[in-house]
Jmol script that loads the backbone (N, CA, C; Angstrom):
load data "model"
ATOM      1  N   UNK A   1     -10.745   3.545 -11.218  1.00  0.00           N
ATOM      2  CA  UNK A   1     -10.949   3.286  -9.809  1.00  0.00           C
ATOM      3  C   UNK A   1     -10.594   4.553  -9.033  1.00  0.00           C
ATOM      4  N   UNK A   2     -11.396   4.894  -8.060  1.00  0.00           N
ATOM      5  CA  UNK A   2     -11.189   6.099  -7.272  1.00  0.00           C
ATOM      6  C   UNK A   2     -10.755   5.718  -5.858  1.00  0.00           C
ATOM      7  N   UNK A   3      -9.705   6.340  -5.359  1.00  0.00           N
ATOM      8  CA  UNK A   3      -9.199   6.060  -4.028  1.00  0.00           C
ATOM      9  C   UNK A   3      -9.453   7.252  -3.120  1.00  0.00           C
ATOM     10  N   UNK A   4      -9.734   6.977  -1.870  1.00  0.00           N
ATOM     11  CA  UNK A   4      -9.903   8.066  -0.907  1.00  0.00           C
ATOM     12  C   UNK A   4      -8.528   8.587  -0.515  1.00  0.00           C
ATOM     13  N   UNK A   5      -8.502   9.802   0.039  1.00  0.00           N
ATOM     14  CA  UNK A   5      -7.236  10.385   0.491  1.00  0.00           C
ATOM     15  C   UNK A   5      -6.583   9.513   1.559  1.00  0.00           C
ATOM     16  N   UNK A   6      -7.403   8.838   2.376  1.00  0.00           N
ATOM     17  CA  UNK A   6      -6.851   7.977   3.422  1.00  0.00           C
ATOM     18  C   UNK A   6      -6.141   6.765   2.831  1.00  0.00           C
ATOM     19  N   UNK A   7      -6.709   6.180   1.766  1.00  0.00           N
ATOM     20  CA  UNK A   7      -6.067   5.045   1.116  1.00  0.00           C
ATOM     21  C   UNK A   7      -4.760   5.472   0.452  1.00  0.00           C
ATOM     22  N   UNK A   8      -4.767   6.618  -0.201  1.00  0.00           N
ATOM     23  CA  UNK A   8      -3.564   7.111  -0.861  1.00  0.00           C
ATOM     24  C   UNK A   8      -2.481   7.398   0.175  1.00  0.00           C
ATOM     25  N   UNK A   9      -2.864   8.056   1.283  1.00  0.00           N
ATOM     26  CA  UNK A   9      -1.895   8.392   2.323  1.00  0.00           C
ATOM     27  C   UNK A   9      -1.324   7.134   2.961  1.00  0.00           C
ATOM     28  N   UNK A  10      -2.151   6.088   3.114  1.00  0.00           N
ATOM     29  CA  UNK A  10      -1.673   4.840   3.700  1.00  0.00           C
ATOM     30  C   UNK A  10      -0.633   4.188   2.796  1.00  0.00           C
ATOM     31  N   UNK A  11      -0.910   4.093   1.506  1.00  0.00           N
ATOM     32  CA  UNK A  11       0.051   3.495   0.567  1.00  0.00           C
ATOM     33  C   UNK A  11       1.321   4.334   0.551  1.00  0.00           C
ATOM     34  N   UNK A  12       1.185   5.646   0.505  1.00  0.00           N
ATOM     35  CA  UNK A  12       2.306   6.576   0.533  1.00  0.00           C
ATOM     36  C   UNK A  12       3.137   6.344   1.796  1.00  0.00           C
ATOM     37  N   UNK A  13       2.461   6.199   2.930  1.00  0.00           N
ATOM     38  CA  UNK A  13       3.141   6.006   4.210  1.00  0.00           C
ATOM     39  C   UNK A  13       3.869   4.679   4.268  1.00  0.00           C
ATOM     40  N   UNK A  14       3.239   3.607   3.797  1.00  0.00           N
ATOM     41  CA  UNK A  14       3.880   2.290   3.801  1.00  0.00           C
ATOM     42  C   UNK A  14       5.123   2.320   2.924  1.00  0.00           C
ATOM     43  N   UNK A  15       5.045   2.967   1.759  1.00  0.00           N
ATOM     44  CA  UNK A  15       6.219   3.066   0.891  1.00  0.00           C
ATOM     45  C   UNK A  15       7.329   3.864   1.562  1.00  0.00           C
ATOM     46  N   UNK A  16       6.983   4.931   2.299  1.00  0.00           N
ATOM     47  CA  UNK A  16       7.971   5.712   3.030  1.00  0.00           C
ATOM     48  C   UNK A  16       8.656   4.853   4.086  1.00  0.00           C
ATOM     49  N   UNK A  17       7.879   4.114   4.850  1.00  0.00           N
ATOM     50  CA  UNK A  17       8.439   3.266   5.906  1.00  0.00           C
ATOM     51  C   UNK A  17       9.349   2.208   5.295  1.00  0.00           C
ATOM     52  N   UNK A  18       8.901   1.546   4.226  1.00  0.00           N
ATOM     53  CA  UNK A  18       9.726   0.522   3.593  1.00  0.00           C
ATOM     54  C   UNK A  18      11.032   1.113   3.086  1.00  0.00           C
ATOM     55  N   UNK A  19      10.983   2.310   2.507  1.00  0.00           N
ATOM     56  CA  UNK A  19      12.202   2.898   1.942  1.00  0.00           C
ATOM     57  C   UNK A  19      13.179   3.321   3.024  1.00  0.00           C
ATOM     58  N   UNK A  20      12.708   3.587   4.224  1.00  0.00           N
ATOM     59  CA  UNK A  20      13.583   4.030   5.293  1.00  0.00           C
ATOM     60  C   UNK A  20      14.077   2.905   6.189  1.00  0.00           C
ATOM     61  N   UNK A  21      13.429   1.749   6.168  1.00  0.00           N
ATOM     62  CA  UNK A  21      13.825   0.663   7.049  1.00  0.00           C
ATOM     63  C   UNK A  21      14.329  -0.561   6.287  1.00  0.00           C
ATOM     64  N   UNK A  22      14.364  -0.489   4.964  1.00  0.00           N
ATOM     65  CA  UNK A  22      14.878  -1.602   4.167  1.00  0.00           C
ATOM     66  C   UNK A  22      15.889  -1.062   3.175  1.00  0.00           C
ATOM     67  N   UNK A  23      16.737  -1.943   2.701  1.00  0.00           N
ATOM     68  CA  UNK A  23      17.656  -1.541   1.636  1.00  0.00           C
ATOM     69  C   UNK A  23      17.756  -2.671   0.629  1.00  0.00           C
ATOM     70  N   UNK A  24      17.627  -2.332  -0.609  1.00  0.00           N
ATOM     71  CA  UNK A  24      17.754  -3.297  -1.695  1.00  0.00           C
ATOM     72  C   UNK A  24      18.720  -2.706  -2.706  1.00  0.00           C
ATOM     73  N   UNK A  25      19.629  -3.505  -3.188  1.00  0.00           N
ATOM     74  CA  UNK A  25      20.496  -3.010  -4.247  1.00  0.00           C
ATOM     75  C   UNK A  25      19.683  -2.907  -5.529  1.00  0.00           C
ATOM     76  N   UNK A  26      20.143  -2.085  -6.453  1.00  0.00           N
ATOM     77  CA  UNK A  26      19.406  -1.883  -7.699  1.00  0.00           C
ATOM     78  C   UNK A  26      19.335  -3.163  -8.521  1.00  0.00           C
ATOM     79  N   UNK A  27      20.270  -4.082  -8.315  1.00  0.00           N
ATOM     80  CA  UNK A  27      20.302  -5.308  -9.105  1.00  0.00           C
ATOM     81  C   UNK A  27      19.462  -6.425  -8.498  1.00  0.00           C
ATOM     82  N   UNK A  28      19.039  -6.307  -7.236  1.00  0.00           N
ATOM     83  CA  UNK A  28      18.280  -7.382  -6.623  1.00  0.00           C
ATOM     84  C   UNK A  28      16.803  -7.248  -6.957  1.00  0.00           C
ATOM     85  N   UNK A  29      16.125  -8.390  -7.049  1.00  0.00           N
ATOM     86  CA  UNK A  29      14.692  -8.388  -7.328  1.00  0.00           C
ATOM     87  C   UNK A  29      13.940  -8.015  -6.059  1.00  0.00           C
ATOM     88  N   UNK A  30      12.943  -7.169  -6.207  1.00  0.00           N
ATOM     89  CA  UNK A  30      12.144  -6.746  -5.061  1.00  0.00           C
ATOM     90  C   UNK A  30      11.260  -7.912  -4.638  1.00  0.00           C
ATOM     91  N   UNK A  31      11.289  -8.278  -3.352  1.00  0.00           N
ATOM     92  CA  UNK A  31      10.442  -9.378  -2.904  1.00  0.00           C
ATOM     93  C   UNK A  31       8.974  -8.984  -2.962  1.00  0.00           C
ATOM     94  N   UNK A  32       8.107  -9.977  -3.061  1.00  0.00           N
ATOM     95  CA  UNK A  32       6.672  -9.734  -3.052  1.00  0.00           C
ATOM     96  C   UNK A  32       6.250  -9.430  -1.623  1.00  0.00           C
ATOM     97  N   UNK A  33       5.486  -8.358  -1.435  1.00  0.00           N
ATOM     98  CA  UNK A  33       5.017  -7.970  -0.108  1.00  0.00           C
ATOM     99  C   UNK A  33       3.508  -8.144  -0.021  1.00  0.00           C
ATOM    100  N   UNK A  34       3.045  -8.733   1.053  1.00  0.00           N
ATOM    101  CA  UNK A  34       1.633  -8.865   1.347  1.00  0.00           C
ATOM    102  C   UNK A  34       1.354  -8.130   2.647  1.00  0.00           C
ATOM    103  N   UNK A  35       0.286  -7.343   2.668  1.00  0.00           N
ATOM    104  CA  UNK A  35      -0.085  -6.600   3.869  1.00  0.00           C
ATOM    105  C   UNK A  35      -1.499  -7.006   4.254  1.00  0.00           C
ATOM    106  N   UNK A  36      -1.676  -7.462   5.487  1.00  0.00           N
ATOM    107  CA  UNK A  36      -2.976  -7.852   6.000  1.00  0.00           C
ATOM    108  C   UNK A  36      -3.349  -6.897   7.120  1.00  0.00           C
ATOM    109  N   UNK A  37      -4.592  -6.472   7.148  1.00  0.00           N
ATOM    110  CA  UNK A  37      -4.982  -5.515   8.168  1.00  0.00           C
ATOM    111  C   UNK A  37      -6.405  -5.758   8.639  1.00  0.00           C
ATOM    112  N   UNK A  38      -6.691  -5.188   9.789  1.00  0.00           N
ATOM    113  CA  UNK A  38      -7.990  -5.287  10.404  1.00  0.00           C
ATOM    114  C   UNK A  38      -8.386  -3.886  10.851  1.00  0.00           C
ATOM    115  N   UNK A  39      -9.380  -3.280  10.195  1.00  0.00           N
ATOM    116  CA  UNK A  39      -9.783  -1.919  10.512  1.00  0.00           C
ATOM    117  C   UNK A  39     -11.105  -1.906  11.264  1.00  0.00           C
ATOM    118  N   UNK A  40     -11.151  -1.196  12.399  1.00  0.00           N
ATOM    119  CA  UNK A  40     -12.435  -1.056  13.071  1.00  0.00           C
ATOM    120  C   UNK A  40     -13.349  -0.132  12.256  1.00  0.00           C
ATOM    121  N   UNK A  41     -14.647  -0.356  12.336  1.00  0.00           N
ATOM    122  CA  UNK A  41     -15.607   0.444  11.578  1.00  0.00           C
ATOM    123  C   UNK A  41     -16.119   1.606  12.410  1.00  0.00           C
ATOM    124  N   UNK A  42     -15.208   2.306  13.060  1.00  0.00           N
ATOM    125  CA  UNK A  42     -15.552   3.442  13.910  1.00  0.00           C
ATOM    126  C   UNK A  42     -14.317   4.302  14.081  1.00  0.00           C
ATOM    127  N   UNK A  43     -14.506   5.436  14.757  1.00  0.00           N
ATOM    128  CA  UNK A  43     -13.348   6.274  15.057  1.00  0.00           C
ATOM    129  C   UNK A  43     -12.387   5.475  15.920  1.00  0.00           C
ATOM    130  N   UNK A  44     -11.109   5.651  15.657  1.00  0.00           N
ATOM    131  CA  UNK A  44     -10.099   4.925  16.414  1.00  0.00           C
ATOM    132  C   UNK A  44     -10.189   5.310  17.878  1.00  0.00           C
ATOM    133  N   UNK A  45     -10.404   4.342  18.715  1.00  0.00           N
ATOM    134  CA  UNK A  45     -10.516   4.584  20.151  1.00  0.00           C
ATOM    135  C   UNK A  45      -9.351   3.934  20.862  1.00  0.00           C
ATOM    136  N   UNK A  46      -9.647   3.016  21.746  1.00  0.00           N
ATOM    137  CA  UNK A  46      -8.599   2.329  22.499  1.00  0.00           C
ATOM    138  C   UNK A  46      -7.964   1.191  21.714  1.00  0.00           C
ATOM    139  N   UNK A  47      -8.616   0.762  20.658  1.00  0.00           N
ATOM    140  CA  UNK A  47      -8.103  -0.337  19.850  1.00  0.00           C
ATOM    141  C   UNK A  47      -7.226   0.196  18.721  1.00  0.00           C
ATOM    142  N   UNK A  48      -5.983  -0.263  18.646  1.00  0.00           N
ATOM    143  CA  UNK A  48      -5.068   0.152  17.582  1.00  0.00           C
ATOM    144  C   UNK A  48      -5.408  -0.570  16.285  1.00  0.00           C
ATOM    145  N   UNK A  49      -5.002   0.020  15.175  1.00  0.00           N
ATOM    146  CA  UNK A  49      -5.095  -0.633  13.867  1.00  0.00           C
ATOM    147  C   UNK A  49      -3.750  -1.308  13.632  1.00  0.00           C
ATOM    148  N   UNK A  50      -3.786  -2.572  13.221  1.00  0.00           N
ATOM    149  CA  UNK A  50      -2.558  -3.352  13.060  1.00  0.00           C
ATOM    150  C   UNK A  50      -2.464  -3.864  11.629  1.00  0.00           C
ATOM    151  N   UNK A  51      -1.312  -3.597  10.994  1.00  0.00           N
ATOM    152  CA  UNK A  51      -1.025  -4.098   9.656  1.00  0.00           C
ATOM    153  C   UNK A  51       0.120  -5.095   9.778  1.00  0.00           C
ATOM    154  N   UNK A  52      -0.119  -6.326   9.328  1.00  0.00           N
ATOM    155  CA  UNK A  52       0.955  -7.321   9.291  1.00  0.00           C
ATOM    156  C   UNK A  52       1.519  -7.334   7.881  1.00  0.00           C
ATOM    157  N   UNK A  53       2.830  -7.193   7.756  1.00  0.00           N
ATOM    158  CA  UNK A  53       3.489  -7.113   6.458  1.00  0.00           C
ATOM    159  C   UNK A  53       4.330  -8.367   6.261  1.00  0.00           C
ATOM    160  N   UNK A  54       4.127  -9.036   5.128  1.00  0.00           N
ATOM    161  CA  UNK A  54       4.862 -10.251   4.801  1.00  0.00           C
ATOM    162  C   UNK A  54       5.684 -10.017   3.554  1.00  0.00           C
ATOM    163  N   UNK A  55       6.893 -10.551   3.537  1.00  0.00           N
ATOM    164  CA  UNK A  55       7.782 -10.469   2.395  1.00  0.00           C
ATOM    165  C   UNK A  55       8.078 -11.892   1.950  1.00  0.00           C
ATOM    166  N   UNK A  56       7.678 -12.218   0.724  1.00  0.00           N
ATOM    167  CA  UNK A  56       7.837 -13.586   0.212  1.00  0.00           C
ATOM    168  C   UNK A  56       7.333 -14.615   1.210  1.00  0.00           C
ATOM    169  N   UNK A  57       6.137 -14.374   1.743  1.00  0.00           N
ATOM    170  CA  UNK A  57       5.405 -15.251   2.659  1.00  0.00           C
ATOM    171  C   UNK A  57       6.023 -15.384   4.051  1.00  0.00           C
ATOM    172  N   UNK A  58       7.048 -14.598   4.359  1.00  0.00           N
ATOM    173  CA  UNK A  58       7.613 -14.577   5.708  1.00  0.00           C
ATOM    174  C   UNK A  58       7.275 -13.237   6.335  1.00  0.00           C
ATOM    175  N   UNK A  59       6.975 -13.253   7.638  1.00  0.00           N
ATOM    176  CA  UNK A  59       6.602 -12.009   8.298  1.00  0.00           C
ATOM    177  C   UNK A  59       7.772 -11.037   8.281  1.00  0.00           C
ATOM    178  N   UNK A  60       7.519  -9.856   7.721  1.00  0.00           N
ATOM    179  CA  UNK A  60       8.508  -8.799   7.566  1.00  0.00           C
ATOM    180  C   UNK A  60       8.449  -7.849   8.754  1.00  0.00           C
ATOM    181  N   UNK A  61       7.229  -7.605   9.256  1.00  0.00           N
ATOM    182  CA  UNK A  61       7.048  -6.729  10.399  1.00  0.00           C
ATOM    183  C   UNK A  61       5.592  -6.380  10.594  1.00  0.00           C
ATOM    184  N   UNK A  62       5.337  -5.498  11.561  1.00  0.00           N
ATOM    185  CA  UNK A  62       3.979  -5.073  11.891  1.00  0.00           C
ATOM    186  C   UNK A  62       3.952  -3.557  12.072  1.00  0.00           C
ATOM    187  N   UNK A  63       2.960  -2.922  11.478  1.00  0.00           N
ATOM    188  CA  UNK A  63       2.731  -1.492  11.682  1.00  0.00           C
ATOM    189  C   UNK A  63       1.526  -1.367  12.599  1.00  0.00           C
ATOM    190  N   UNK A  64       1.698  -0.639  13.694  1.00  0.00           N
ATOM    191  CA  UNK A  64       0.609  -0.393  14.627  1.00  0.00           C
ATOM    192  C   UNK A  64       0.293   1.095  14.614  1.00  0.00           C
ATOM    193  N   UNK A  65      -0.982   1.416  14.402  1.00  0.00           N
ATOM    194  CA  UNK A  65      -1.410   2.804  14.343  1.00  0.00           C
ATOM    195  C   UNK A  65      -2.363   3.076  15.498  1.00  0.00           C
ATOM    196  N   UNK A  66      -2.058   4.105  16.267  1.00  0.00           N
ATOM    197  CA  UNK A  66      -2.920   4.517  17.370  1.00  0.00           C
ATOM    198  C   UNK A  66      -3.223   6.005  17.220  1.00  0.00           C
ATOM    199  N   UNK A  67      -4.013   6.545  18.127  1.00  0.00           N
ATOM    200  CA  UNK A  67      -4.297   7.982  18.090  1.00  0.00           C
ATOM    201  C   UNK A  67      -3.034   8.806  18.282  1.00  0.00           C
ATOM    202  N   UNK A  68      -2.065   8.269  19.031  1.00  0.00           N
ATOM    203  CA  UNK A  68      -0.887   9.055  19.377  1.00  0.00           C
ATOM    204  C   UNK A  68       0.335   8.834  18.518  1.00  0.00           C
ATOM    205  N   UNK A  69       0.416   7.693  17.816  1.00  0.00           N
ATOM    206  CA  UNK A  69       1.671   7.399  17.118  1.00  0.00           C
ATOM    207  C   UNK A  69       1.506   6.277  16.103  1.00  0.00           C
ATOM    208  N   UNK A  70       2.558   6.109  15.324  1.00  0.00           N
ATOM    209  CA  UNK A  70       2.715   5.000  14.397  1.00  0.00           C
ATOM    210  C   UNK A  70       3.939   4.225  14.869  1.00  0.00           C
ATOM    211  N   UNK A  71       3.833   2.898  14.922  1.00  0.00           N
ATOM    212  CA  UNK A  71       4.970   2.068  15.329  1.00  0.00           C
ATOM    213  C   UNK A  71       5.265   1.032  14.253  1.00  0.00           C
ATOM    214  N   UNK A  72       6.537   0.846  13.958  1.00  0.00           N
ATOM    215  CA  UNK A  72       6.994  -0.209  13.048  1.00  0.00           C
ATOM    216  C   UNK A  72       7.747  -1.224  13.879  1.00  0.00           C
ATOM    217  N   UNK A  73       7.226  -2.445  13.909  1.00  0.00           N
ATOM    218  CA  UNK A  73       7.836  -3.561  14.631  1.00  0.00           C
ATOM    219  C   UNK A  73       8.443  -4.514  13.605  1.00  0.00           C
ATOM    220  N   UNK A  74       9.752  -4.449  13.353  1.00  0.00           N
ATOM    221  CA  UNK A  74      10.348  -5.456  12.479  1.00  0.00           C
ATOM    222  C   UNK A  74      10.133  -6.843  13.091  1.00  0.00           C
ATOM    223  N   UNK A  75      10.078  -7.862  12.263  1.00  0.00           N
ATOM    224  CA  UNK A  75       9.872  -9.204  12.808  1.00  0.00           C
ATOM    225  C   UNK A  75      10.979  -9.523  13.809  1.00  0.00           C
ATOM    226  N   UNK A  76      10.620 -10.170  14.880  1.00  0.00           N
ATOM    227  CA  UNK A  76      11.524 -10.567  15.969  1.00  0.00           C
ATOM    228  C   UNK A  76      12.103  -9.386  16.754  1.00  0.00           C
ATOM    229  N   UNK A  77      11.522  -8.188  16.621  1.00  0.00           N
ATOM    230  CA  UNK A  77      12.012  -7.029  17.368  1.00  0.00           C
ATOM    231  C   UNK A  77      11.429  -7.018  18.779  1.00  0.00           C
ATOM    232  N   UNK A  78      12.212  -6.536  19.717  1.00  0.00           N
ATOM    233  CA  UNK A  78      11.734  -6.394  21.088  1.00  0.00           C
ATOM    234  C   UNK A  78      11.152  -5.012  21.334  1.00  0.00           C
ATOM    235  N   UNK A  79      11.572  -4.024  20.529  1.00  0.00           N
ATOM    236  CA  UNK A  79      11.072  -2.660  20.652  1.00  0.00           C
ATOM    237  C   UNK A  79      10.756  -2.133  19.256  1.00  0.00           C
ATOM    238  N   UNK A  80       9.723  -1.297  19.141  1.00  0.00           N
ATOM    239  CA  UNK A  80       9.373  -0.760  17.827  1.00  0.00           C
ATOM    240  C   UNK A  80      10.120   0.540  17.515  1.00  0.00           C
ATOM    241  N   UNK A  81      10.096   0.918  16.245  1.00  0.00           N
ATOM    242  CA  UNK A  81      10.455   2.271  15.830  1.00  0.00           C
ATOM    243  C   UNK A  81       9.164   3.052  15.987  1.00  0.00           C
ATOM    244  N   UNK A  82       9.158   4.092  16.803  1.00  0.00           N
ATOM    245  CA  UNK A  82       7.934   4.817  17.123  1.00  0.00           C
ATOM    246  C   UNK A  82       8.049   6.271  16.680  1.00  0.00           C
ATOM    247  N   UNK A  83       6.984   6.780  16.038  1.00  0.00           N
ATOM    248  CA  UNK A  83       6.924   8.188  15.634  1.00  0.00           C
ATOM    249  C   UNK A  83       5.549   8.726  15.995  1.00  0.00           C
ATOM    250  N   UNK A  84       5.517   9.857  16.717  1.00  0.00           N
ATOM    251  CA  UNK A  84       4.214  10.481  16.927  1.00  0.00           C
ATOM    252  C   UNK A  84       3.793  11.114  15.604  1.00  0.00           C
ATOM    253  N   UNK A  85       2.547  11.536  15.508  1.00  0.00           N
ATOM    254  CA  UNK A  85       2.009  12.002  14.230  1.00  0.00           C
ATOM    255  C   UNK A  85       2.675  13.281  13.739  1.00  0.00           C
ATOM    256  N   UNK A  86       3.059  14.161  14.629  1.00  0.00           N
ATOM    257  CA  UNK A  86       3.746  15.388  14.218  1.00  0.00           C
ATOM    258  C   UNK A  86       5.108  15.050  13.620  1.00  0.00           C
ATOM    259  N   UNK A  87       5.841  14.184  14.278  1.00  0.00           N
ATOM    260  CA  UNK A  87       7.158  13.776  13.777  1.00  0.00           C
ATOM    261  C   UNK A  87       7.035  13.005  12.465  1.00  0.00           C
ATOM    262  N   UNK A  88       6.023  12.135  12.376  1.00  0.00           N
ATOM    263  CA  UNK A  88       5.792  11.361  11.159  1.00  0.00           C
ATOM    264  C   UNK A  88       5.484  12.301   9.987  1.00  0.00           C
ATOM    265  N   UNK A  89       4.603  13.291  10.204  1.00  0.00           N
ATOM    266  CA  UNK A  89       4.260  14.250   9.163  1.00  0.00           C
ATOM    267  C   UNK A  89       5.498  15.012   8.695  1.00  0.00           C
ATOM    268  N   UNK A  90       6.308  15.456   9.632  1.00  0.00           N
ATOM    269  CA  UNK A  90       7.531  16.193   9.302  1.00  0.00           C
ATOM    270  C   UNK A  90       8.493  15.307   8.498  1.00  0.00           C
ATOM    271  N   UNK A  91       8.642  14.052   8.903  1.00  0.00           N
ATOM    272  CA  UNK A  91       9.551  13.136   8.200  1.00  0.00           C
ATOM    273  C   UNK A  91       9.076  12.872   6.768  1.00  0.00           C
ATOM    274  N   UNK A  92       7.775  12.679   6.581  1.00  0.00           N
ATOM    275  CA  UNK A  92       7.227  12.456   5.237  1.00  0.00           C
ATOM    276  C   UNK A  92       7.467  13.687   4.364  1.00  0.00           C
ATOM    277  N   UNK A  93       7.157  14.856   4.900  1.00  0.00           N
ATOM    278  CA  UNK A  93       7.324  16.094   4.122  1.00  0.00           C
ATOM    279  C   UNK A  93       8.787  16.332   3.762  1.00  0.00           C
ATOM    280  N   UNK A  94       9.694  16.101   4.699  1.00  0.00           N
ATOM    281  CA  UNK A  94      11.124  16.287   4.423  1.00  0.00           C
ATOM    282  C   UNK A  94      11.623  15.275   3.401  1.00  0.00           C
ATOM    283  N   UNK A  95      11.200  14.014   3.556  1.00  0.00           N
ATOM    284  CA  UNK A  95      11.660  12.952   2.655  1.00  0.00           C
ATOM    285  C   UNK A  95      11.206  13.180   1.219  1.00  0.00           C
ATOM    286  N   UNK A  96       9.947  13.609   1.061  1.00  0.00           N
ATOM    287  CA  UNK A  96       9.389  13.777  -0.290  1.00  0.00           C
ATOM    288  C   UNK A  96       9.379  15.223  -0.757  1.00  0.00           C
ATOM    289  N   UNK A  97       9.921  16.142   0.023  1.00  0.00           N
ATOM    290  CA  UNK A  97      10.045  17.517  -0.403  1.00  0.00           C
ATOM    291  C   UNK A  97       8.755  18.317  -0.416  1.00  0.00           C
ATOM    292  N   UNK A  98       7.864  18.052   0.502  1.00  0.00           N
ATOM    293  CA  UNK A  98       6.609  18.818   0.581  1.00  0.00           C
ATOM    294  C   UNK A  98       6.728  19.941   1.544  1.00  0.00           C
TER     295      UNK A  98
END
end "model"
wireframe off; spacefill off
backbone 0.3
color backbone group
């Protein structure tokens, strides 16, 4: 199976976000995660791309992607964790040593 660079970067990004906003002890079982998304079939305009993330069938949070930033909304949060694309790129590179 062949994946596009965008699919690889998305999986890479989701794993980065999960590793920075969650903590699991080495002895605990990793919960099953389901991610549902709705992608527009055009260049991203005024409509954001939204990924709903579920952990063991309970809503874990929402990732919102816009032209200007990425936001992580933990479930029941009033404010998101927000990173513009430059900051997000820097954080990924620093975290993974690129």
